[in-house]
C-alpha positions as CSV (number, residue, x, y, z in Angstrom):
1,M,-27.2,11.8,22.4
2,Y,-29.3,9.6,24.6
3,V,-30.4,10.7,28.1
4,T,-31.6,8.5,30.9
5,R,-32.4,9.0,34.5
6,K,-29.9,7.4,37.0
7,K,-29.4,7.6,40.8
8,N,-25.6,7.1,40.8
9,I,-23.2,10.0,41.0
10,G,-19.8,9.9,39.1
11,I,-18.4,7.8,36.5
12,D,-17.7,4.1,37.0
13,W,-16.1,1.5,34.7
14,Q,-19.4,0.0,33.7
15,S,-20.8,3.4,32.6
16,I,-17.6,4.0,30.7
17,K,-18.0,0.7,28.9
18,N,-21.5,1.7,28.0
19,R,-20.2,5.2,27.1
20,A,-22.6,6.8,29.7
21,I,-21.4,9.8,31.7
22,N,-23.4,10.9,34.7
23,V,-24.3,14.6,34.5
24,D,-25.9,14.8,37.9
25,A,-27.5,12.5,40.5
26,E,-30.4,11.8,38.1
27,T,-29.2,12.2,34.6
28,S,-26.7,10.3,32.5
29,V,-25.8,10.9,28.9
30,T,-24.5,8.4,26.3
31,L,-21.9,10.1,24.1
32,K,-20.7,8.8,20.7
33,W,-18.0,11.4,20.3
34,V,-15.8,13.0,23.0
35,K,-12.9,15.4,22.8
36,L,-9.4,14.0,22.9
37,K,-8.7,15.3,26.4
38,K,-11.8,13.5,27.8
39,Y,-11.0,10.3,25.9
40,C,-7.5,10.4,27.4
41,A,-9.0,10.8,30.9
42,L,-11.4,8.0,30.5
43,S,-9.1,5.5,28.9
44,G,-5.7,6.3,30.3
45,D,-4.4,6.6,26.7
46,T,-2.2,9.6,25.8
47,A,-2.8,12.2,23.2
48,N,0.6,11.3,21.6
49,A,-0.5,7.7,21.3
50,V,-3.7,8.8,19.5
51,H,-1.9,11.0,17.1
52,A,0.6,8.2,16.4
53,R,-2.2,5.9,15.5
54,R,-3.6,8.5,13.1
55,K,-0.2,9.0,11.6
56,K,0.3,5.3,11.0
57,S,-3.3,5.1,9.6
58,Q,-4.4,2.7,12.3
59,W,-7.1,5.2,13.2
60,L,-8.9,6.9,10.2
61,D,-10.2,10.4,10.3
62,G,-14.0,10.2,10.1
63,V,-14.1,6.8,11.7
64,Q,-12.2,6.6,15.1
65,C,-11.5,10.3,15.2
66,R,-12.4,13.5,13.5
67,L,-11.4,17.2,13.6
68,G,-14.5,19.2,14.7
69,P,-15.5,22.5,13.4
70,D,-13.9,24.0,16.6
71,G,-10.6,22.6,15.6
72,N,-10.5,20.0,18.4
73,L,-9.9,16.4,17.8
74,W,-12.9,14.2,18.7
75,V,-12.8,10.5,19.3
76,N,-15.6,8.0,18.4
77,L,-15.9,5.7,21.5
78,A,-17.9,3.1,19.7
79,E,-15.4,2.9,16.8
80,V,-12.4,2.8,19.2
81,E,-14.1,-0.1,21.0
82,R,-14.7,-1.9,17.7
83,W,-11.0,-1.3,16.6
84,I,-9.7,-2.7,19.9
85,E,-11.9,-5.8,19.5
86,S,-10.9,-6.4,15.9
87,T,-7.2,-5.9,16.7
88,N,-7.6,-8.5,19.5
89,L,-9.3,-11.0,17.1
90,R,-6.5,-10.5,14.4
91,S,-3.8,-11.1,17.1
92,L,-5.7,-14.2,18.3
93,S,-6.0,-15.5,14.7
94,R,-2.2,-15.1,14.2
95,L,-1.4,-16.9,17.4
96,Q,-3.7,-19.8,16.4
97,L,-1.9,-20.1,13.0
98,A,1.5,-20.1,14.5
């Protein structure tokens, strides 16, 4: 976890992109893993969509997601972002070949 000092309050889209969450007026925390519920709130994705990706092996346990020792599903924000970008690149490649 990486802690920095900030003057902003709340979460804006730029901080989500950088995986930074403001704790208070002066402190923000960059998170690698967040619980499924927080991921859904940040991304607009649904828990059912996440579970469907796991079931179809689009997301791998230990890479994009992981069951924590508390039994909760945790999502790796950096790996999800990498998965999205690689998916877009594959789609673009298919379009260029067509």
